[in-house]
C-alpha positions in Angstrom: -25.3 -24.0 -7.1 -21.6 -24.2 -7.2 -19.5 -22.0 -9.4 -18.2 -23.8 -12.4 -15.1 -21.6 -12.4 -13.9 -22.6 -8.9 -11.3 -25.2 -10.2 -10.7 -23.6 -13.6 -9.4 -20.4 -12.0 -6.7 -22.3 -10.1 -5.9 -24.3 -13.2 -5.4 -21.2 -15.2 -3.1 -19.8 -12.6 -0.8 -22.8 -12.6 -0.7 -23.4 -16.3 2.7 -22.8 -18.0 2.7 -19.6 -19.9 5.2 -17.7 -22.1 6.9 -14.4 -22.4 8.9 -14.5 -19.2 5.7 -14.4 -17.1 4.9 -17.0 -14.5 2.0 -17.7 -12.2 2.3 -20.4 -9.5 -0.5 -21.3 -7.1 -1.1 -23.7 -4.3 -2.3 -27.2 -4.8 -4.8 -28.9 -2.5 -2.1 -29.7 0.1 -2.2 -26.2 1.3 0.9 -24.9 -0.6 3.1 -27.8 -1.6 3.3 -28.2 -5.3 2.9 -31.6 -6.9 4.2 -32.9 -10.2 1.1 -31.7 -12.0 1.9 -28.1 -11.1 4.3 -26.5 -13.6 6.0 -23.1 -13.8 8.0 -21.4 -16.5 11.7 -21.9 -15.6 12.4 -18.3 -16.4 11.0 -17.4 -13.0 12.9 -20.0 -11.1 16.6 -20.4 -10.2 18.7 -21.7 -13.2 18.4 -25.4 -13.6 15.4 -25.7 -11.3 12.2 -27.6 -12.0 8.9 -27.3 -10.3 8.4 -29.8 -7.4 8.5 -29.3 -3.7 6.7 -32.3 -2.2 9.9 -33.8 -0.8 10.9 -30.8 1.3 7.4 -29.7 2.2 8.2 -26.2 1.1 5.6 -23.5 0.1 6.6 -23.2 -3.5 9.5 -25.5 -3.5 11.5 -26.6 -6.6 14.2 -29.2 -7.2 17.3 -28.8 -9.3 17.4 -31.1 -12.3 20.4 -32.8 -10.7 18.5 -33.6 -7.5 20.1 -30.9 -5.3 18.4 -28.9 -2.5 14.9 -27.6 -2.6 14.1 -23.9 -2.5 12.0 -22.0 0.0 9.0 -19.7 -0.8 11.1 -17.0 -2.3 13.4 -19.2 -4.4 16.4 -19.3 -2.0 17.8 -22.5 -0.7 16.1 -23.8 2.4 17.7 -22.2 5.5 19.6 -19.5 3.5 19.2 -16.1 5.1 21.2 -14.1 2.5 19.6 -10.6 2.1 17.4 -10.4 -1.0 19.5 -7.7 -2.8 17.7 -6.0 -5.7 19.6 -5.4 -8.9 19.4 -2.0 -10.6 21.1 -1.9 -14.0 22.6 1.5 -14.7 20.5 4.6 -13.9 18.0 6.8 -15.5 16.2 10.0 -14.3 12.8 10.8 -15.5 12.2 14.2 -17.0 9.1 14.4 -14.9 9.6 12.7 -11.5 6.9 10.1 -11.1 4.7 10.4 -8.0 5.1 7.8 -5.2 3.4 4.5 -5.7 -0.2 4.4 -4.4 -1.6 1.4 -6.3 -5.2 0.3 -6.8 -5.7 1.8 -10.2 -7.5 -0.9 -12.2 -11.1 -2.0 -12.6 -13.0 -4.3 -15.0 -16.4 -3.0 -16.3 -19.5 -4.8 -15.1 -20.2 -6.2 -18.6 -16.7 -7.8 -18.6 -15.7 -6.3 -21.9 -13.2 -3.6 -20.9 -10.6 -2.8 -18.3 -10.1 0.8 -17.2 -6.7 1.7 -15.8 -5.5 4.9 -14.2 -1.9 6.0 -14.8 -0.7 8.4 -12.2 2.8 8.5 -13.8 1.5 9.8 -17.1 -1.7 11.5 -16.0 -3.8 9.4 -18.3 -6.6 6.8 -18.1 -6.7 3.9 -20.5 -9.8 2.0 -21.7 -8.8 -1.5 -22.8 -10.8 -3.9 -25.0 -10.3 -7.2 -23.3 -11.5 -9.3 -26.2 -9.4 -7.5 -28.8 -6.6 -7.0 -26.3 -6.0 -3.5 -27.5 -6.3 0.0 -26.0 -9.5 1.5 -27.2 -9.0 5.0 -25.8 -6.3 6.9 -24.0 -7.9 9.7 -22.0 -5.3 12.5 -21.3 -5.7 14.5 -18.1 -4.0 17.7 -16.9 -0.3 17.5 -15.9 0.0 16.6 -12.3 -3.6 15.3 -11.9 -2.3 11.9 -10.6 -5.4 9.7 -11.4 -5.9 7.0 -8.8 -8.9 4.9 -7.7 -11.8 4.3 -10.1 -15.4 3.0 -9.9 -18.1 2.2 -12.3 -21.7 3.3 -11.7 -24.9 1.6 -12.8 -25.0 3.5 -16.1 -21.5 2.3 -17.1 -19.8 5.7 -16.4 -16.3 5.4 -14.8 -15.4 7.9 -12.1 -11.7 8.5 -11.3 -10.3 10.3 -8.2 -7.5 12.7 -9.2 -5.2 12.5 -6.2 -3.3 15.7 -6.9 -5.9 17.4 -9.1 -8.4 17.7 -6.3 -11.2 16.5 -8.5 -13.4 13.6 -9.7 -13.4 13.1 -13.4 -16.2 11.1 -15.1 -15.4 9.2 -18.3 -17.6 7.4 -20.8 -15.6 4.1 -21.5 -17.6 3.5 -24.7 -16.2 6.7 -26.3 -13.3 7.8 -24.2 -14.9 11.1 -23.6 -14.6 13.1 -20.4 -18.2 13.8 -19.3 -17.4 16.0 -16.3 -14.7 17.2 -14.0 -15.9 18.2 -10.5 -13.8 19.6 -7.7 -14.2 17.6 -4.5 -11.4 18.2 -2.0 -7.7 18.9 -1.9 -6.6 15.2 -1.7 -9.1 12.7 -3.2 -8.2 9.0 -2.4 -11.0 6.4 -2.3 -14.1 6.3 -4.5 -17.2 4.1 -4.4 -20.7 4.0 -6.0 -23.8 3.4 -3.9 -26.5 1.6 -5.9 -29.2 2.4 -3.4 -28.8 6.1 -3.8 -26.9 6.4 -7.1 -24.3 8.5 -5.4 -20.5 8.4 -5.9 -18.6 8.8 -2.6 -15.1 10.2 -2.4 -12.9 9.8 0.6 -10.1 12.4 1.0 -6.8 12.2 2.9 -7.5 15.7 4.2 -10.6 14.4 6.0 -13.5 15.2 3.8 -16.1 12.7 2.7 -18.0 13.9 -0.4 -21.1 12.5 -2.1 -21.9 13.4 -5.7 -24.7 12.4 -8.1 -23.3 9.8 -10.5 -25.0 11.5 -13.5 -23.3 14.8 -12.7 -23.8 18.0 -10.8 -22.8 19.4 -7.5 -22.1 17.5 -4.4 -25.1 16.6 -2.3 -23.0 16.1 0.9 -19.6 17.2 2.1 -18.7 16.3 5.7 -15.5 16.3 7.6 -14.7 13.0 9.2 -11.0 13.2 10.2 -7.7 13.2 8.4 -6.0 10.3 6.7 -9.0 8.7 4.9 -8.2 6.2 2.3 -10.6 3.7 0.7 -14.4 4.0 0.9 -16.7 1.0 0.7 -20.5 1.3 0.4 -22.8 -1.7 0.8 -26.5 -1.0 0.7 -26.1 2.4 2.1 -23.7 1.3 4.9 -20.5 3.4 4.6 -17.0 2.2 5.7 -13.8 4.2 5.2 -10.3 3.0 5.8 -7.6 5.2 7.4 -4.1 5.0 5.9 -1.4 5.4 8.5 -3.5 4.3 11.5 -4.7 1.1 9.7 -8.3 1.1 10.9 -11.7 0.9 9.3 -14.3 3.5 10.3 -17.9 2.7 10.2 -19.9 5.8 9.5 -23.5 7.1 9.7 -24.9 8.9 6.8 -23.9 12.3 8.3 -20.3 11.2 8.6 -20.4 10.4 12.3 -18.1 7.6 13.3 -20.2 4.8 14.8 -17.4 2.3 15.2 -13.6 1.9 14.7 -12.3 -1.5 13.6 -8.6 -1.5 14.2 -6.7 -3.9 11.9 -4.8 -6.3 14.1 -1.2 -7.5 13.7 -0.9 -11.3 13.4 2.6 -11.1 15.0 3.5 -10.6 18.6 5.6 -7.4 19.1 4.2 -5.7 16.0 1.5 -3.1 15.6 -0.6 -2.2 12.6 0.1 0.7 10.3 -0.3 1.8 6.7 -3.5 0.3 5.3 -2.6 0.4 1.7 -5.8 -1.1 0.3 -9.3 -2.0 1.4 -11.8 -3.6 -1.1 -15.2 -5.3 -0.7 -15.1 -9.0 -0.1 -17.6 -11.9 -0.1 -20.8 -11.5 2.1 -20.2 -7.9 3.2 -16.6 -8.5 4.3 -13.8 -6.0 3.8 -10.4 -7.3 2.5 -7.5 -5.2 3.6 -3.7 -5.0 3.1 -1.6 -3.3 5.7 1.7 -3.3 7.4 2.7 -4.6 10.8 5.6 -2.7 12.3 8.0 -3.8 15.1 7.8 -2.4 18.7 11.1 -4.1 19.6 14.2 -2.1 20.0 16.2 -2.0 16.8 19.9 -1.7 16.7 20.9 1.0 14.2 24.7 0.3 14.2 24.7 -3.2 12.8 24.3 -4.5 9.3 20.6 -5.3 8.8 19.5 -3.4 11.9 16.1 -2.9 10.4 15.7 -6.6 9.8 16.7 -9.5 12.0 20.2 -8.2 12.4 18.9 -5.5 14.7 16.3 -7.4 16.6 13.4 -6.5 14.3 11.9 -10.0 14.7 10.3 -11.8 11.8 7.4 -13.8 10.6 8.9 -16.3 8.2 11.7 -18.4 9.8 13.8 -20.5 7.5 13.0 -23.2 6.7 9.2 -22.5 6.9 6.9 -24.7 8.9 5.1 -27.6 7.3 2.1 -26.6 5.3 -1.4 -27.6 6.3 -2.7 -31.0 5.2 -5.6 -31.4 2.7 -7.8 -32.3 5.6 -7.1 -29.0 7.2 -7.3 -26.7 4.2 -9.8 -27.0 1.4 -8.8 -25.7 -2.0 -11.7 -23.3 -2.0 -15.0 -22.6 -0.4 -16.7 -24.7 -3.1 -14.7 -27.8 -2.1 -15.7 -27.3 1.5 -19.2 -28.2 0.6 -20.7 -24.7 0.6 -22.8 -23.8 -2.4 -21.6 -20.7 -4.2 -23.7 -18.5 -6.5 -22.5 -17.8 -10.0 -20.3 -14.7 -10.2 -18.8 -13.0 -7.1 -17.2 -9.9 -5.9 -16.5 -7.3 -8.5 -13.7 -4.8 -8.2 -15.7 -2.3 -10.1 -18.3 -1.6 -7.5 -18.8 -1.7 -3.8 -22.2 -3.4 -3.9 -20.9 -6.5 -5.8 -20.5 -8.4 -2.6 -24.1 -8.2 -1.6 -24.9 -11.7 -2.9 -21.5 -13.1 -3.1 -19.8 -16.2 -1.6 -20.0 -16.9 2.1 -17.4 -15.1 4.2 -14.1 -16.8 5.0 -13.6 -18.3 8.4 -13.8 -21.6 10.3 -17.4 -22.1 9.2 -16.1 -22.6 5.7 -13.8 -25.4 6.8 -10.8 -23.2 7.3 -8.2 -24.0 10.0 -7.7 -21.5 12.9 -6.0 -18.2 12.3 -2.3 -18.4 11.8 -0.4 -18.3 15.1 2.4 -15.7 15.4 5.8 -17.0 14.5 9.1 -15.6 15.4 12.6 -16.2 14.1 14.9 -14.8 11.5 14.7 -15.6 7.8 14.9 -14.2 4.4 11.4 -12.8 4.6 11.6 -11.1 8.0 12.2 -7.6 9.1 10.9 -4.6 11.1 7.9 -4.3 8.7 5.7 -7.1 7.6 2.9 -7.3 5.0 -0.5 -8.4 6.3 -3.7 -9.5 4.7 -6.8 -9.1 7.0 -10.4 -9.8 6.3 -13.0 -8.3 8.6 -16.8 -8.9 8.8 -19.5 -6.3 8.8 -19.5 -6.6 12.6 -15.8 -6.0 12.9 -14.9 -9.6 13.6 -11.5 -10.7 12.2 -12.0 -13.6 9.8 -8.6 -13.8 8.2 -5.4 -12.2 9.6 -2.1 -13.5 8.1 1.3 -12.3 7.3 2.4 -12.2 3.7 5.9 -11.8 2.2 4.9 -8.6 0.5 6.8 -5.3 0.6 4.3 -2.4 -0.2 1.2 -4.6 -0.7 -0.7 -1.9 -2.6 -3.6 -3.8 -4.1 -5.7 -6.9 -3.7 -8.4 -8.6 -5.8 -10.8 -11.4 -4.8 -11.2 -14.2 -7.4 -14.7 -14.4 -8.9 -15.5 -17.6 -6.9 -14.2 -16.1 -3.7 -11.5 -18.8 -3.4 -8.4 -16.7 -3.6 -7.0 -13.3 -2.9 -4.3 -12.0 -5.3 -1.9 -9.3 -3.9 0.5 -7.1 -5.8 3.7 -5.9 -4.0 5.9 -3.7 -6.1 8.4 -3.6 -3.3 9.3 -7.2 -4.1 10.6 -6.3 -7.6 14.1 -6.2 -9.0 15.2 -9.4 -7.2 15.8 -11.9 -10.0 14.5 -15.4 -9.3 14.1 -14.9 -5.6 10.9 -12.8 -5.0 7.6 -12.6 -6.8 5.7 -9.4 -6.9 2.3 -11.0 -7.2 1.1 -13.4 -4.5 -1.9 -15.7 -4.5 -3.3 -16.3 -1.1 -5.7 -19.2 -0.4 -9.2 -18.3 0.6 -8.6 -19.5 4.1 -5.7 -17.0 4.2 -3.2 -19.3 5.9 -0.6 -19.8 3.1 0.9 -17.0 1.1 2.1 -18.2 -2.3 4.3 -16.3 -4.6 2.6 -16.0 -7.9 3.9 -13.6 -10.5 7.1 -12.7 -12.3 6.6 -10.6 -15.4 10.3 -10.0 -15.5 12.3 -9.1 -12.4 12.3 -5.4 -13.0 8.5 -5.1 -13.3 6.6 -3.2 -10.5 2.9 -4.3 -10.5 0.6 -1.6 -9.0 -2.9 -3.0 -9.5 -4.7 -6.3 -9.9 -8.3 -7.4 -10.9 -10.2 -10.4 -12.2 -12.4 -10.4 -15.3 -15.7 -12.1 -15.5 -14.1 -15.3 -16.8 -11.8 -15.5 -13.8 -8.7 -14.4 -15.8 -6.2 -12.4 -13.9 -5.3 -8.8 -14.9 -2.1 -7.2 -13.6 -1.2 -3.6 -14.3 2.5 -2.6 -14.2 3.9 0.9 -14.2 7.1 0.8 -16.2 6.7 0.1 -19.0 3.0 0.8 -18.7 1.4 -2.6 -19.4 -1.7 -4.6 -18.7 -1.1 -8.3 -18.4 -4.0 -10.7 -19.1 -3.4 -14.2 -17.8 -5.8 -16.9 -19.0 -5.7 -20.6 -19.8 -4.3 -19.7 -23.2 -1.3 -18.0 -21.7 -0.3 -14.5 -20.8 -0.8 -11.5 -23.1 0.8 -8.1 -22.5 -1.0 -5.0 -23.7 1.1 -1.9 -24.0 -0.7 1.0 -22.4 1.8 3.7 -23.3 5.2 4.0 -24.9 6.1 7.1 -22.9 8.7 6.1 -20.3 8.7 7.3 -16.7 11.6 5.1 -15.7 13.5 6.6 -12.7 16.2 4.8 -10.8 15.8 6.9 -7.7 12.1 6.1 -7.7 12.8 2.4 -8.0 15.4 2.4 -5.2 13.0 4.2 -2.9 10.2 1.7 -3.5 11.9 -1.6 -3.7 13.0 -3.6 -0.6 16.7 -3.0 -0.1 17.7 -6.5 1.0 16.0 -7.0 4.4 12.4 -7.0 3.2 12.0 -3.3 4.0 11.9 -0.4 1.5 12.3 3.3 2.1 8.6 3.5 1.2 7.7 1.0 4.0 8.3 3.7 6.6 7.7 6.6 4.2 4.6 5.4 2.3 3.7 7.7 -0.6 6.8 9.8 0.4 5.2 10.7 3.8 5.4 8.8 7.1 3.9 5.7 8.6 2.7 7.3 11.8 4.9 4.9 13.8 7.0 5.7 16.8 10.0 3.3 16.5 12.2 2.1 19.3 15.8 2.7 18.0 18.7 1.8 20.2 16.2 2.0 23.1 15.0 5.5 22.2 11.6 6.4 20.9 11.8 8.1 17.5 8.8 9.1 15.3 9.2 8.6 11.5 9.7 12.0 9.8 7.8 12.9 6.7 9.6 13.5 3.4 6.8 15.5 1.8 8.3 18.8 0.8 10.7 18.6 3.8 14.0 17.4 2.4 15.6 19.9 0.0 17.6 22.5 1.9 17.0 21.1 5.4 20.3 19.3 6.2 21.5 18.0 8.6 19.0 15.1 8.9 17.6 12.7 11.5 16.3 13.9 14.9 19.8 14.3 16.5 21.1 16.1 13.3 23.8 13.5 13.0 23.5 12.9 9.2 25.2 15.9 7.6 23.8 15.3 4.1 21.6 12.8 2.1 24.5 10.8 0.9 25.7 10.0 4.5 22.1 9.3 5.5 21.5 6.9 2.6 24.8 5.0 3.2 23.8 4.7 6.9 20.1 3.8 6.6 19.8 2.1 3.2 23.1 0.3 3.0 23.7 -0.6 6.6 20.4 -0.7 8.5 18.3 -1.9 5.5 20.9 -4.4 4.1 21.1 -2.5 0.8 23.9 -2.6 -1.7 26.4 0.3 -2.0 24.9 2.7 -4.5 27.0 4.1 -7.3 27.4 7.9 -7.5 24.8 8.1 -10.3 22.3 5.9 -8.4 22.8 7.9 -5.2 22.2 11.1 -7.2 19.0 9.6 -8.7 17.7 8.6 -5.3 18.5 11.8 -3.5 17.1 13.8 -6.4 13.8 11.9 -6.5 13.4 12.2 -2.7 14.0 16.0 -2.9 11.2 16.4 -5.4 8.5 14.7 -3.3 5.8 17.3 -3.3 4.4 18.9 -0.1 0.8 17.9 0.8 -2.1 20.2 0.4 -4.0 21.9 3.2 -7.5 20.7 4.1 -10.6 22.6 3.0 -12.3 22.9 6.4 -9.9 25.2 8.2 -11.5 28.4 9.4 -9.6 31.1 7.5 -10.1 33.8 10.1 -8.9 31.5 12.9 -5.8 30.6 10.8 -5.0 34.2 10.2 -5.1 35.0 13.9 -2.9 31.9 14.5 -0.4 33.0 11.9 0.0 36.4 13.6 0.5 34.6 17.0 3.1 32.2 15.4 5.1 35.1 13.9 4.9 37.3 17.0 8.0 37.8 19.2 5.8 37.0 22.2 5.5 33.3 21.3 8.9 33.0 19.7 7.7 30.2 17.3 9.3 31.8 14.2 12.7 32.1 16.0 13.4 28.6 15.0 10.6 27.8 12.6 11.4 30.2 9.8 12.0 30.3 6.1 10.2 28.5 3.3 10.4 25.1 5.1 9.8 26.7 8.5 13.0 25.5 10.1 16.4 27.1 10.8 18.1 23.7 10.4 19.6 24.0 13.9 20.0 21.2 16.5 18.7 22.6 19.8 17.6 21.5 23.3 14.0 22.7 24.1 13.6 20.7 27.2 12.2 17.6 25.5 15.0 15.2 26.4 18.1 16.3 24.5 19.3 18.2 21.4 17.2 17.6 18.4 16.8 19.0 14.9 14.2 21.8 14.4 11.8 20.0 12.1 10.3 21.6 9.0 6.6 22.4 9.6 5.6 21.8 6.0 2.6 19.5 6.1 2.7 19.2 9.9 -1.0 18.6 10.1 -0.6 15.4 8.1 2.0 13.7 10.3 0.7 13.2 13.9 2.0 12.1 16.3 4.4 14.9 16.7 7.8 15.6 18.4 10.8 13.3 18.2 9.2 10.7 20.5 5.6 11.0 19.3 4.6 12.6 22.6 1.8 14.8 21.0 -1.0 12.7 19.5 -2.5 15.9 18.1 -1.4 19.4 17.2 -3.3 20.6 20.3 -1.4 18.2 22.5 1.8 19.9 21.4 0.7 22.9 23.4 -0.6 20.9 26.4 1.1 18.0 28.2 4.0 17.9 25.7 4.9 21.5 26.0 8.0 22.8 27.8 9.0 26.3 29.0 12.0 26.3 26.5 9.8 25.2 23.5 8.3 28.6 22.7 6.5 31.0 25.0 3.0 29.5 24.8 2.2 28.7 28.4 0.2 31.9 28.9 -1.9 31.5 25.8 -5.7 31.0 26.1 -7.5 28.0 24.7 -8.8 30.2 22.0 -5.2 31.3 21.2 -4.1 27.7 21.0 -7.1 26.8 18.7 -6.0 29.6 16.4 -2.4 28.4 16.4 -3.6 24.9 15.5 -5.7 26.3 12.7 -2.7 28.0 11.2 -0.5 24.9 11.5 -3.2 22.9 9.8 -2.8 25.1 6.7 1.0 24.5 6.3 
């Protein structure tokens, strides 16, 4: 039986709504908008009206006087002016907000409530969707940083505390905290397995922990490997995404990796990195959001060097190619003739996809996967957003670029017809960029979809049981509910965490690349860039900035102001920052916290390694000294030139190592990548090296 909501969902998304909030979706012609599709003019260029059939643009619009159409981000067709964000004044939060992670919203299985984590305010909100009010605000400990959530079969909601190292269980009917359980130093993903009634927690430090949903001690705690992100459980089958490496690990029950599914890049000359989000999709699929990053040589001395100006390549040329025809692209799976069950994937639980709609792909009437496109345009740069859907066998069903900077969350519509993506890095660009994108079920046509005001940064998205769209924004803390009746905004908190430095760091500067694109969550993307023909690994900012000038590998940036003017303003096509804005940015970056050490390091081995590290026989502490384990000098240790002595804070989190990424692991640093000038470690035994590595893992 077909879902009765298939067409109503799209209708709701294209209905004009008030309050400065606009949703625009694709009509049946792939992505051209016909006369029946309307949009609030507040989200379009002044004087523009919805339209777009004449120019064949994806989200086109015509001026009332009949002048030129606009491209998919609201600029005139062919215009390649940088998409410069606008920051009005400056403000510094009394408590610096943590970096954006996203994916902090679920809807309960009975459809009555939404539950939202707020990492900025260390709170969890339970929202009554019918009354459109906050039923409960659940305060947590300062610095807990609540993140992913999941509901179990009894209706309890489990929240991963990213910086609190714990899993907190909440009763959404009363707002009571039922239990708080320590799980690992850096909890990230969380999922509930209906077949075992276990809650699984994946940790960035490498642990995978299983706990009874009703409470009590962990039943399993295994070490997989570092960089774990989201966990998805389907009838006992466990999959875990990895953040910087952008892959999905298929695991046995004991944590053994049985298969690695690397997320591909849809663009030639780009490689995958930074898997921001992975959620269950229809028929056992996994829907992922990640970045594709350039392998071309970028020119750092020209304006826009990290975009097309420096050879970064691009996905979206201007003007864009013609959209698919209605014969090529069905509006949804239901219109392709495939019967769909009532309901569909549910963000609240990993097993919701068991009996959901058929998986996307050519069998559903979709056209072939999008071919790579080159060229320079307003949505091109060295980093591209990508939506990829993979099957349970690892097959790639959808793999398309999307004009999304920091695509941190995705939701599948109840009928499986659309994916909705939130991209807070698209904010602060009035009229020209939308921060929520609605992608067709076939995945071929990204369509800008949301503008709750240009300065709104959406961080999470979900659908309720009726197919209405929910969007969580961070400042002010708000939940938007978009239905056929319009858009309602529900205030989650009146406490402000506005911070101009935070905003500048996370929003694309003008060339569709943000500071957080290469430094996601304040860390690094794991990529070795080719800059002016030289391989350079992205450095981490986690606890490594304050007091470590000069900056960059050659030590050629004497302070943060010079660095920002060079990288943000020149290479990233950003505006010149005012002195207060510069102070806000450098101040926020300097407060990015160092990462925690993993739980699995052998303490005795680490103690022996520390003694070796500090001994005069190895000479490690000659350069790596002080609180940041650097003397801030620029030295030649035989690795190809004079380079900055890097801080070793969090070094275990940021492989590959060395300026050119030579060492894939900490052990490799003392093997093929070692030099006689880089410490006296050549005579150390393998046991000594293992002890040194154990110590470095704890930093």
